[in-house]
C-alpha positions in Angstrom: -0.8 9.8 18.3 -1.0 7.2 21.1 -2.0 3.4 20.2 -4.4 4.5 23.2 -5.6 7.8 21.6 -6.1 5.8 18.4 -7.8 3.6 20.1 -10.6 6.0 22.4 -11.3 8.1 19.0 -11.7 5.0 16.8 -14.4 4.0 19.8 -16.2 6.6 20.0 -15.9 6.6 15.8 -17.6 3.0 15.9 -20.2 4.7 17.8 -20.6 7.2 15.5 -19.3 10.0 16.4 -18.1 11.7 13.1 -15.7 14.7 14.5 -13.9 11.3 15.8 -13.8 9.5 12.8 -12.3 13.3 11.0 -9.9 13.5 13.1 -8.5 9.9 12.4 -8.6 10.5 9.0 -6.6 13.4 9.3 -4.0 12.0 11.0 -3.6 9.3 9.2 -5.0 10.5 5.6 -1.3 12.4 4.2 0.4 8.9 4.5 -2.3 6.0 3.3 -3.0 8.9 0.4 0.8 8.3 -0.4 0.3 4.7 -0.3 -2.3 4.1 -2.4 -0.7 6.5 -5.2 1.9 4.0 -5.3 0.3 1.6 -4.7 -2.5 1.7 -7.4 -1.6 4.9 -9.6 -3.8 7.2 -10.8 -6.9 4.9 -8.9 -4.6 5.9 -5.3 -6.6 8.7 -4.7 -10.3 6.7 -4.9 -8.9 3.6 -3.2 -7.8 5.9 0.3 -11.8 7.2 -0.3 -12.5 3.3 -0.2 -10.3 2.9 2.1 -11.7 5.4 4.6 -15.5 4.2 3.9 -14.4 0.3 4.3 -12.8 1.3 7.7 -15.9 3.9 9.1 -18.3 0.8 8.2 -15.6 -2.0 10.1 -14.1 0.7 12.9 -15.5 -1.6 15.8 -12.9 -4.6 14.8 -10.4 -2.9 15.2 -9.2 -3.3 19.4 -5.7 -1.6 19.0 -3.7 -4.4 18.2 -1.0 -3.3 16.1 -1.3 0.6 14.2 -4.6 1.9 13.0 -1.9 3.1 10.3 -1.2 -0.6 9.4 -4.9 -1.7 9.6 -5.6 0.9 7.6 -3.3 -0.6 4.8 -4.2 -4.1 5.3 -7.8 -2.7 4.5 -6.2 -0.5 0.7 -4.1 -3.3 -0.1 -7.2 -5.7 0.3 -9.7 -3.7 -1.9 -6.5 -2.5 -4.2 -6.2 -6.5 -4.9 -9.7 -7.5 -5.1 -10.1 -4.6 -7.7 -7.5 -5.9 -9.9 -9.2 -8.5 -9.9 -12.1 -8.1 -11.7 -9.3 -6.5 -14.1 -7.2 -9.7 -15.0 -8.4 -9.7 -18.7 -7.3 -6.2 -19.5 -3.7 -5.4 -20.9 -0.9 -4.8 -18.6 0.8 -1.2 -18.5 3.4 -0.1 -21.1 6.8 -1.2 -20.9 9.0 1.1 -19.3 12.2 2.4 -20.8 15.1 0.9 -20.7 17.6 1.5 -17.4 20.6 2.3 -19.2 18.3 5.8 -20.8 19.0 7.8 -18.7 22.0 6.8 -16.7 22.1 9.6 -14.1 18.9 10.4 -12.8 17.2 12.6 -9.8 15.9 12.2 -6.7 12.2 12.8 -8.6 13.5 10.8 -11.5 14.5 7.7 -9.1 10.9 7.5 -7.4 9.2 8.1 -11.2 10.9 4.7 -12.0 10.8 3.5 -9.2 6.6 3.7 -9.2 6.7 2.6 -13.2 8.6 -0.1 -12.3 6.1 -1.2 -9.5 3.2 -0.6 -12.1 5.0 -3.6 -13.9 4.5 -6.3 -11.3 1.3 -8.5 -10.0 -0.8 -6.9 -8.2 0.1 -9.5 -5.5 3.5 -8.7 -5.3 3.4 -5.0 -5.8 1.3 -5.1 -2.7 3.9 -7.0 -0.7 7.1 -5.2 -2.4 5.4 -2.1 -1.2 4.6 -2.7 2.5 8.0 -4.6 2.9 10.4 -2.7 1.0 8.3 0.7 1.3 6.4 0.7 4.1 8.6 -1.1 6.5 6.8 -3.6 7.5 8.7 -7.1 8.1 7.3 -10.0 6.6 4.7 -11.8 9.6 3.0 -8.2 9.4 2.9 -8.0 5.5 1.7 -11.9 5.4 -0.8 -10.8 7.8 -2.1 -7.3 6.4 -2.3 -9.0 3.0 -4.1 -12.2 4.5 -1.1 -14.9 2.9 0.8 -17.4 5.0 4.1 -15.9 6.0 5.8 -18.8 3.3 3.7 -17.1 0.7 4.8 -13.8 1.6 8.3 -14.7 1.1 7.5 -15.8 -2.1 5.9 -12.7 -3.1 8.7 -11.0 -1.9 11.6 -12.8 -3.5 9.5 -12.4 -6.9 9.4 -8.2 -6.5 12.7 -8.2 -5.8 14.2 -10.5 -8.7 12.0 -8.7 -10.8 12.6 -5.2 -10.0 16.1 -5.0 -10.0 16.5 -5.6 -13.9 14.4 -2.5 -14.2 16.0 -0.3 -12.4 19.4 -1.0 -12.9 21.6 2.0 -13.1 19.9 4.2 -10.8 22.1 5.7 -8.9 20.8 5.5 -4.6 
């Protein structure tokens, strides 16, 4: 779907056209759910639903600057970080198995281990790493999506990379 087509559907949906909004959901649901599952783990599907609801309410604010997919990921990331701020006192994720426990692993195992490693990162670093490494956004795009200065985003990405490297040692690519 072209950006012009998305802008037109978004304009119609903002005016109350449920069929137009349903078309936008059909176009973006698979990739958004994949992103939110990697970002929020078991809560990813709920986060995707909340993102679409927030998008429905704010659709009139999207003007077609950038892609709708990036706008949806930005909403999901902000909602994820907001939710996690309220859970600060809860226990962290269980530690990963040592990297040497699985010297050779297939693609599925690599994906599982990467997702577990990401889950161990602090929330803002996880979001930055997913946007830059997982989704291929530039640093400035990711900074805009997270609502942080570019320098802060670069620091988050650098800390994420530093934390991920020892967790992922021994995984063949």
